[in-house]
ZAMARGU-4260 file (C-alpha; in steps of 0.2 Angstrom, whole numbers, plus 5000, padded with zeros to 4 digits):
<rodrens>
0) 5000/5000/5000 | 5013/5013/4995 | 5021/5022/4981 | 5039/5028/4981 | 5042/5025/5000
5) 5038/5009/5010 | 5043/5001/5027 | 5058/4994/5018 | 5065/5011/5013 | 5082/5015/5021
10) 5084/5034/5023 | 5099/5046/5024 | 5097/5063/5030 | 5108/5076/5022 | 5109/5090/5034
15) 5105/5079/5049 | 5116/5088/5061 | 5108/5105/5058 | 5093/5112/5068 | 5079/5107/5056
20) 5088/5091/5051 | 5089/5086/5070 | 5071/5090/5073 | 5063/5081/5059 | 5076/5066/5060
25) 5069/5063/5077 | 5051/5064/5070 | 5054/5053/5056 | 5062/5040/5068 | 5046/5042/5079
30) 5036/5037/5064 | 5045/5021/5062 | 5056/5028/5047 | 5072/5017/5045 | 5084/5032/5046
35) 5101/5024/5044 | 5113/5039/5043 | 5115/5057/5041 | 5127/5066/5029 | 5139/5080/5034
40) 5157/5081/5028 | 5162/5091/5043 | 5155/5079/5055 | 5159/5063/5047 | 5163/5048/5058
45) 5152/5054/5073 | 5136/5047/5079 | 5120/5057/5085 | 5110/5049/5098 | 5091/5049/5096
50) 5076/5041/5106 | 5066/5029/5095 | 5050/5019/5099 | 5063/5004/5099 | 5074/5013/5111
55) 5090/5024/5110 | 5098/5023/5093 | 5115/5030/5088 | 5114/5036/5070 | 5131/5038/5061
60) 5136/5053/5051 | 5145/5050/5034 | 5155/5062/5024 | 5146/5059/5008 | 5130/5050/5001
65) 5140/5038/4992 | 5148/5032/5009 | 5132/5032/5018 | 5124/5021/5004 | 5139/5009/5004
70) 5138/5007/5023 | 5119/5006/5025 | 5111/5001/5009 | 5101/5018/5009 | 5090/5020/4995
75) 5082/5037/5000 | 5089/5053/5005 | 5080/5068/5013 | 5089/5085/5010 | 5088/5098/5024
80) 5102/5108/5019 | 5103/5128/5016 | 5098/5134/4998 | 5115/5139/4994 | 5121/5121/4996
85) 5105/5112/4990 | 5111/5110/4972 | 5127/5102/4976 | 5118/5090/4989 | 5107/5084/4975
90) 5120/5083/4963 | 5130/5072/4975 | 5115/5061/4979 | 5111/5057/4961 | 5130/5054/4957
95) 5130/5041/4971 | 5115/5033/4963 | 5101/5035/4976 | 5084/5030/4970 | 5074/5044/4979
100) 5079/5062/4984 | 5067/5072/4994 | 5072/5090/4994 | 5063/5100/5008 | 5073/5116/5006
105) 5064/5131/5001 | 5071/5146/4993 | 5082/5137/4980 | 5086/5147/4965 | 5076/5141/4950
110) 5092/5139/4939 | 5099/5128/4953 | 5083/5117/4952 | 5084/5116/4934 | 5100/5110/4934
115) 5100/5097/4948 | 5082/5090/4941 | 5090/5087/4924 | 5105/5080/4932 | 5095/5068/4943
120) 5084/5062/4929 | 5099/5058/4919 | 5106/5047/4933 | 5089/5039/4937 | 5086/5047/4953
125) 5069/5053/4957 | 5067/5070/4965 | 5053/5075/4975 | 5052/5094/4978 | 5060/5106/4981
130) 5050/5117/4994 | 5040/5102/4998 | 5034/5093/5014 | 5040/5076/5008 | 5030/5060/5007
135) 5022/5048/5020 | 5015/5030/5019 | 5006/5030/5035 | 5011/5016/5047 | 5027/5012/5036
140) 5038/5027/5033 | 5039/5046/5033 | 5052/5055/5023 | 5051/5074/5026 | 5040/5085/5038
145) 5023/5079/5036 | 5015/5076/5054 | 5012/5057/5057 | 4998/5058/5069 | 4985/5065/5059
150) 4980/5050/5047 | 4983/5031/5047 | 4984/5018/5033 | 4970/5016/5020 | 4966/5017/5002
155) 4967/5034/4997 | 4982/5041/4987 | 4985/5060/4989 | 4996/5071/4979 | 4997/5090/4982
160) 5007/5105/4978 | 5003/5113/4995 | 5010/5106/5012 | 4997/5114/5023 | 4982/5107/5011
165) 4991/5090/5012 | 4990/5091/5031 | 4972/5097/5031 | 4965/5084/5019 | 4974/5070/5028
170) 4966/5076/5045 | 4949/5078/5036 | 4950/5060/5030 | 4959/5053/5045 | 4944/5040/5048
175) 4947/5033/5030 | 4966/5033/5029 | 4979/5033/5015 | 4991/5023/5005 | 5003/5037/5002
180) 5003/5056/5003 | 5015/5065/4992 | 5018/5084/4993 | 5027/5088/4977 | 5031/5106/4981
185) 5025/5122/4973 | 5041/5130/4965 | 5041/5132/4946 | 5051/5118/4944 | 5048/5102/4953
190) 5056/5084/4951 | 5039/5074/4953 | 5023/5080/4945 | 5005/5077/4948 | 5006/5066/4932
195) 5020/5056/4940 | 5009/5052/4955 | 4994/5049/4946 | 5002/5035/4936 | 5010/5028/4951
200) 4993/5028/4960 | 4984/5021/4945 | 4996/5005/4945 | 4995/5003/4964 | 4984/4989/4968
205) 4980/4995/4986 | 4975/5013/4981 | 4957/5015/4977 | 4954/5033/4975 | 4965/5048/4971
210) 4965/5066/4979 | 4973/5078/4968 | 4977/5096/4976 | 4982/5110/4965 | 4984/5129/4966
215) 4985/5144/4954 | 5000/5146/4943 | 5006/5136/4928 | 4997/5123/4919 | 5001/5108/4930
220) 4983/5104/4934 | 4978/5106/4916 | 4991/5094/4910 | 4985/5082/4924 | 4967/5083/4919
225) 4972/5078/4901 | 4982/5063/4908 | 4967/5058/4919 | 4955/5059/4905 | 4967/5047/4895
230) 4975/5035/4908 | 4966/5035/4925 | 4952/5024/4928 | 4951/5026/4947 | 4940/5040/4954
235) 4949/5056/4956 | 4944/5070/4968 | 4952/5088/4966 | 4954/5104/4975 | 4962/5120/4968
240) 4967/5133/4980 | 4967/5152/4975 | 4950/5157/4968 | 4951/5174/4976 | 4970/5177/4972
245) 4973/5194/4963 | 4980/5193/4946 | 4999/5195/4943 | 5004/5192/4961 | 5013/5177/4969
250) 5003/5169/4982 | 5012/5157/4994 | 5023/5147/4982 | 5035/5153/4970 | 5026/5145/4956
255) 5009/5151/4961 | 5007/5166/4950 | 4993/5170/4938 | 4995/5180/4921 | 4979/5185/4913
260) 4968/5169/4911 | 4983/5158/4912 | 4984/5147/4928 | 4968/5153/4936 | 4959/5142/4948
265) 4944/5143/4937 | 4952/5137/4922 | 4960/5123/4931 | 4944/5118/4939 | 4935/5118/4922
270) 4949/5107/4915 | 4948/5094/4930 | 4929/5093/4929 | 4929/5090/4910 | 4940/5075/4914
275) 4928/5068/4926 | 4936/5075/4942 | 4924/5080/4956 | 4932/5096/4962 | 4928/5104/4979
280) 4926/5122/4982 | 4934/5121/5000 | 4945/5107/5008 | 4930/5102/5018 | 4919/5100/5003
285) 4933/5090/4995 | 4934/5079/5009 | 4915/5076/5008 | 4917/5071/4990 | 4930/5058/4995
290) 4918/5051/5008 | 4904/5050/4996 | 4915/5040/4983 | 4921/5029/4997 | 4904/5026/5004
</rodrens>
């Protein structure tokens, strides 16, 4: 019951010894995530003590992602490094051959994101983010900053541009539960798209219904709608944030900017509904539509 991340995933944390890295590594461990190491070349060879549900754990710090993978068999990395160093961190992870890089860092320059996304794709590394909350397979593993106590396992797959709306829909549907929830990020250039997740959920035997959360800016939701019309047979429920956003202003995410009629919430809703997606006008209404489908 998962896409991209399972209970077997072995996770490195680039930037684990920093403030945010420490805090969220602790939370990931508490969720049962198999965190096997951190990466910080200045602190290589040390260990960091954490309390986990299974008892105290000493997590080793490696100098490079390659060293961490060789020593632990890691196949996922979560990036908590500052924006100025994020490009180098993702390039390093991709060159090491990691399968999945979850880039939490916000404020990464677009030209850096373009460069590391292209490099990672050429090396066969899937990137989620940047500027995202990560992904969670409830009851199995959590890679990022999504709260673990707001929903349990179930058969809903969720893909969202917005971290906050990811959390809200998870909470609204906590009684039903999720296979995997993926926060893809709201920057202009992201590594994993709505379409990527739709395809994965379509082929996941334990996902019965998909929730798609979009927002103003760009044409990702329109492209997702076209993909749904041609390739998705499972029911999809959608929500688009930003109906009241003023034209020409970035709202919340770097990619949430509307120019003229392009990228408006209304245009996205029209495209999704034309593809057979039930679109809610509020998160709560969206949750009710999901429950109606699940009934």
